[in-house]
C-alpha positions in Angstrom: -5.6 12.2 16.9 -3.1 12.9 14.1 0.6 12.4 14.5 3.6 14.5 13.5 3.9 15.4 9.9 7.3 15.3 8.2 8.7 15.3 4.7 10.8 12.4 3.4 12.1 12.4 -0.2 9.6 15.1 -1.0 6.6 13.0 0.3 4.7 14.3 3.3 4.3 11.5 5.9 1.5 11.7 8.5 1.3 9.1 11.2 -2.2 8.3 12.6 -3.4 5.4 14.8 -6.7 5.6 12.8 -5.0 4.4 9.6 -6.5 0.9 9.6 -8.2 -1.3 7.0 -10.7 -4.1 7.4 -9.6 -7.7 6.6 -11.9 -10.6 5.5 -11.5 -12.2 8.9 -14.6 -11.8 11.0 -14.5 -11.2 14.7 -17.6 -13.3 15.3 -19.3 -15.9 13.1 -22.0 -15.1 10.5 -25.5 -16.2 11.3 -28.7 -16.0 9.2 -30.9 -16.3 12.3 -29.3 -13.6 14.4 -31.5 -10.5 15.0 -30.3 -7.0 14.2 -30.3 -6.2 17.9 -27.9 -9.0 18.8 -25.7 -8.2 15.8 -25.5 -4.6 17.0 -24.5 -5.8 20.5 -21.8 -8.1 19.0 -20.4 -5.2 17.0 -20.2 -3.1 20.1 -18.6 -5.8 22.1 -15.9 -6.8 19.6 -15.3 -3.3 18.2 -16.5 -4.1 14.7 -17.5 -6.9 12.4 -14.1 -7.4 10.7 -10.6 -7.5 12.1 -8.6 -4.3 11.5 -4.9 -4.2 10.6 -2.5 -1.3 10.2 -2.3 0.3 6.7 -0.8 3.0 4.6 -3.1 5.3 2.6 -1.9 7.6 -0.3 -3.7 10.9 -0.5 -3.0 14.0 -2.7 -1.4 15.6 0.4 1.0 12.7 1.0 1.0 9.4 2.9 -1.1 8.6 6.0 0.3 5.6 7.8 -0.2 3.7 11.0 2.7 4.0 13.5 3.2 0.2 13.3 3.8 0.5 9.6 6.2 3.5 10.0 9.2 1.4 11.1 8.8 -1.0 8.1 8.4 1.9 5.7 11.6 3.6 7.0 13.5 0.3 6.8 12.5 -0.3 3.2 13.2 3.3 2.3 16.8 3.1 3.8 17.4 -0.3 2.1 16.3 1.3 -1.2 18.7 4.2 -0.6 21.5 1.9 0.2 20.9 -0.1 -2.9 20.8 3.1 -5.0 24.2 4.2 -3.5 25.6 0.7 -4.3 24.5 0.9 -7.9 25.9 4.4 -8.3 29.3 3.3 -7.0 29.3 0.3 -9.4 28.2 2.3 -12.4 30.1 5.5 -11.8 32.7 4.3 -9.3 
């Protein structure tokens, strides 16, 4: 499921709930004595071996971001724009 595509500052932004990355944190402990069958069952139960967190990926088409990251991205972008406006008024004011 892909989200709505829009263009901000010339960059195409696509929101997707599948924009996730794995962390180093495991959802279940490592075991040398665990069989492949049990390992497969644990992966099915926990939804993967590693915890997944929202991410932003840069592609040649633009940015693909998780909806949870979109608010932070827009906030930082507006802060940057406000800072640019402030610097312009100081320099050229």
